[in-house]
C-alpha positions as CSV (number, residue, x, y, z in Angstrom):
1,M,84.0,-4.4,3.3
2,A,80.6,-6.2,3.7
3,G,77.3,-4.6,3.0
4,R,73.6,-5.5,2.8
5,Y,72.4,-6.1,-0.7
6,F,69.4,-7.0,-2.7
7,L,68.5,-7.4,-6.4
8,G,65.6,-5.2,-7.6
9,V,63.7,-3.5,-10.3
10,E,63.5,0.3,-10.4
11,V,60.2,2.0,-9.9
12,P,61.0,5.3,-11.7
13,A,60.2,8.3,-9.4
14,S,59.6,10.5,-12.5
15,V,56.8,8.2,-13.7
16,C,55.3,6.7,-10.5
17,G,56.4,9.1,-7.7
18,P,53.6,11.6,-7.9
19,E,50.9,8.9,-7.9
20,L,52.5,7.0,-5.1
21,I,52.9,10.2,-3.0
22,E,49.2,10.9,-3.5
23,L,48.4,7.3,-2.4
24,Q,50.5,7.9,0.7
25,K,48.5,11.1,1.5
26,R,45.2,9.2,1.2
27,L,46.4,6.4,3.5
28,E,48.1,8.6,6.2
29,P,44.9,9.5,8.2
30,H,44.2,5.8,8.6
31,L,47.6,4.5,9.7
32,D,49.9,4.5,12.8
33,L,52.7,5.6,10.6
34,K,56.4,5.2,11.4
35,R,57.7,6.6,8.1
36,W,56.9,6.9,4.4
37,Y,59.4,5.9,1.8
38,R,60.5,8.6,-0.6
39,P,59.9,8.0,-4.4
40,E,63.7,7.6,-4.9
41,Q,63.7,4.7,-2.4
42,M,60.9,2.8,-4.1
43,H,61.7,-0.4,-5.9
44,L,60.5,-4.0,-6.5
45,T,62.7,-6.5,-4.8
46,V,63.6,-9.5,-6.9
47,Q,65.8,-11.2,-4.3
48,F,67.0,-10.1,-0.9
49,M,70.6,-11.2,-0.3
50,G,71.6,-9.9,3.1
51,N,75.2,-9.3,4.1
52,L,77.7,-10.0,1.4
53,D,81.5,-9.3,1.1
54,E,83.3,-8.2,-2.0
55,V,84.0,-11.8,-3.2
56,Q,80.4,-12.8,-2.8
57,V,79.3,-9.7,-4.7
58,A,81.6,-10.6,-7.6
59,T,80.2,-14.2,-7.5
60,L,76.7,-12.8,-7.5
61,I,77.4,-10.6,-10.5
62,D,78.8,-13.6,-12.5
63,L,75.8,-15.7,-11.7
64,V,73.1,-13.1,-12.3
65,E,74.4,-11.6,-15.5
66,P,73.5,-14.4,-17.9
67,A,70.2,-15.1,-16.1
68,V,69.0,-11.6,-16.6
69,R,70.4,-11.2,-20.1
70,A,68.2,-14.2,-21.2
71,H,65.1,-12.1,-20.7
72,Q,63.4,-9.4,-22.8
73,A,62.5,-5.9,-21.4
74,F,58.9,-5.8,-20.3
75,E,56.3,-3.4,-19.0
76,L,54.8,-3.2,-15.5
77,E,51.8,-1.3,-14.2
78,L,51.0,0.0,-10.7
79,G,48.2,-2.1,-9.0
80,N,46.2,-2.1,-5.8
81,V,47.3,-0.9,-2.4
82,G,47.6,-3.5,0.4
83,W,49.6,-4.3,3.5
84,F,51.3,-7.0,5.5
85,P,49.9,-6.1,9.0
86,R,52.2,-8.5,10.9
87,A,55.3,-7.0,9.2
88,K,53.8,-3.5,9.6
89,V,54.3,-2.6,5.9
90,V,51.9,-0.8,3.6
91,W,52.5,-1.3,-0.1
92,C,51.4,-0.8,-3.7
93,G,51.1,-3.9,-5.8
94,I,51.6,-4.6,-9.5
95,G,48.6,-4.6,-11.8
96,R,47.9,-6.6,-15.0
97,D,50.4,-9.2,-16.1
98,M,53.3,-10.0,-13.8
99,S,54.4,-13.2,-15.6
100,A,57.5,-11.6,-17.1
101,L,58.6,-10.3,-13.7
102,Q,57.9,-13.7,-12.1
103,R,59.9,-15.5,-14.8
104,L,62.8,-13.1,-14.3
105,Q,62.7,-13.6,-10.5
106,H,62.6,-17.4,-10.9
107,S,65.7,-17.3,-13.3
108,V,67.6,-15.1,-10.8
109,V,66.8,-17.3,-7.9
110,T,67.7,-20.4,-9.8
111,A,71.1,-18.9,-10.9
112,L,71.9,-17.7,-7.3
113,S,71.0,-21.1,-5.8
114,A,74.2,-22.5,-7.2
115,E,76.3,-20.6,-4.6
116,F,73.9,-18.9,-2.2
117,D,71.2,-20.1,0.2
118,V,68.5,-17.8,-1.2
119,E,65.7,-19.7,0.3
120,A,66.9,-18.5,3.8
121,H,65.6,-15.0,2.7
122,N,62.4,-16.1,0.9
123,H,59.1,-16.5,2.7
124,G,56.9,-18.5,0.4
125,E,55.5,-17.4,-2.9
126,Y,57.0,-14.3,-4.6
127,R,54.7,-11.4,-4.0
128,P,56.2,-8.3,-5.7
129,H,55.2,-5.0,-4.1
130,I,56.4,-1.4,-3.7
131,T,56.9,-0.6,-0.1
132,L,55.2,2.7,0.6
133,G,55.7,2.9,4.3
134,R,56.4,1.3,7.7
135,L,54.0,1.3,10.6
136,Y,54.2,1.2,14.4
137,S,51.1,-0.9,14.5
138,A,48.3,-2.1,12.2
139,D,44.6,-1.7,12.9
140,L,43.2,-4.9,11.4
141,K,39.8,-3.4,10.9
142,F,41.2,-0.9,8.3
143,R,41.4,-2.1,4.7
144,P,44.1,-0.2,2.7
145,E,42.4,-0.9,-0.6
146,S,39.5,1.3,0.6
147,V,41.5,4.5,-0.2
148,G,41.6,3.5,-3.9
149,A,44.5,2.6,-6.2
150,P,46.8,4.6,-8.5
151,P,45.2,5.3,-11.9
152,S,44.9,2.3,-14.1
153,G,47.4,2.2,-16.9
154,L,50.2,4.0,-15.1
155,S,53.1,1.9,-16.4
156,W,56.8,1.8,-17.1
157,V,59.3,-0.3,-19.0
158,V,61.6,-2.6,-17.0
159,D,64.9,-2.8,-18.9
160,G,67.2,-4.0,-16.2
161,V,67.8,-5.4,-12.7
162,H,69.9,-3.6,-10.2
163,L,72.1,-4.8,-7.4
164,Y,71.3,-2.3,-4.6
165,E,73.1,-1.8,-1.4
166,S,71.0,-0.9,1.6
167,V,72.8,2.0,3.4
168,S,71.4,3.4,6.7
169,S,70.8,7.1,6.4
170,G,68.9,8.0,9.6
171,P,65.3,8.9,10.3
172,T,64.2,9.1,6.6
173,G,65.1,5.4,6.2
174,P,67.8,3.7,4.2
175,D,69.3,4.8,0.9
176,Y,69.6,2.3,-1.9
177,P,72.6,3.2,-4.2
178,I,72.9,1.0,-7.3
179,R,76.1,-1.0,-7.3
180,H,75.6,-2.9,-10.6
181,T,73.1,-3.0,-13.4
182,F,72.1,-6.1,-15.3
183,S,70.5,-5.2,-18.7
184,L,67.6,-7.1,-20.2
185,Q,67.4,-7.6,-24.0
186,K,65.6,-4.7,-25.8
């Protein structure tokens, strides 16, 4: 049975959730909000894959396993808030050094390119972000960064990449059960 999949990095709700919810509360009065994402839905996409069947999932796992295993665990920090007004998405970025995440993403994309048309899902330069919410419309006069950012130094250790399936769950948005975990070196 086919499903919609993506590879991503967990944003731990226990560490980042309270700050991201506070950020949502500060943003809400300024936005034409469709829905907020819950902390357990938040992640950093490494590569969107789209619809895959069981054979394709098995192939993906075989390709990605060695690519991820070649990298060391690393730390990420929450960054500034921003948005993609045309896509109607408000997000929290990554602060400080993103080079380890960018190298990991490049390795994964390179490995997948042997069997999958990953460029069909990529839209230019990799811009890691945590989607906070979706909007009905965007007032281009509003600057999301004006509400402030999460506290500097709020960080977590990335020790794996997950294969998530996007499962529709109704008005609260999709659920993202983890179907496979690829461990980084510790």
